[in-house]
N, C-alpha and C positions, 0 to 999 in steps of 0.2 A: 229405856226412854218412855216409860209409861206416863210420865207427867205430861208429855206432849199429847198423848191421847186425851188426858183430862182437859187440856187447853182446847183441843178440838171439840170436846163435848160441851165446854163452856160456850164456845161460839155457836155450836148447834142450838143451844138454848137461846142465844141472842137472836139468831135468825128466825127461830120459831116465834119469839115474842114480837119481832118486827113483822112477820107475816100476818099475824092475827088481825090487827086493825086495818091493814090494807085490803086483805082478802074479804073480811067481813063487810067493810064499807063498799067494796066493789060489787059483791053479790047482792047487796041491798040497793044497788043502783045509785049510790051517793058519791059525789066527788069528794076527794080527800087529798091531803098534802102528800106529795111524793118527791123524790129527788129529780123527777123529770118535769116538774112544774116550773113556772117562772114567777117569782124567784124560786130556786130549788129549795124544797123543804118547807116553803111558806105558801106558795100558790097552790091552787087546787088542780088535781089531775082527774081525768075522767074515770068513771067506774071501771071501764075496760082496762085502762092502764093500771089501776090499782089491783084488779084481779091478777093481771099478768105479773106485777111486781110482788104481790103476796105469794103467788105460786113459785116464782123464782126463788124467793126466800125459803120456802118449804123444801125445794129441791136442794138448795145449799145445806139446809139443816140435815136433810136425809144423808147427803154425802158425808158430812162431818160426823154424824152419829153412827152410821152403819157401814161406811167404807173405810173408816180409820179405826184400827184396832178391832176389838170385839165388844161393842157396847152392851152392858148388862145393867138394866135398871135396878136390879137387886144389889149391885155392888155400891156400897155407900159412897165411895169416893167419886164414882162415875155419876151417880144420881145427884150428888151434891154439886158437882161441876155443872151439870145440866141445869139444876135448880138455881144456882147462882147466876148463870147466864140469863135465864128467864127473868129472875128478880131484878138484876141490875138493868137490863134493857127495858123491862117494864117500868121501872121507876124513871129512867131517862125519858122514855116515850110519854109517860104521864106528864112530866114537866114540859116537854117539847110541845105536845099536842094540846095540853091544857091552856097554853097561851092563846090558842085559836078557838077553843071550845068551852071556855069558862071553867076549866078544871083547876086553875090556880088562883081562883078568887079568894081574897082574904076571908077568914071565918070571924064572925063577930059583928058587933054594931058598926 
């Protein structure tokens, strides 16, 4: 059932990608969207909430990467699973947060 480990590593990458914007915004003291805002995912949460949410995502990533199977970054399938999770969540978050921060503005005249 090694493919189950690869799925866990994929979601480990998803949680790392989700942790980055929340934690970074929080430590910079900036409010940012979170699931705890009103409306969820659209309103702004305090920097403290975002640090806590980012840290919780890092803990989940750690559990998925290092407590499921024996994660080895040199194993191509495991690194690819992690990378695909990072990439897919990164693209999703770019579209989601781009609506609020100008990242989805049309290019051109």
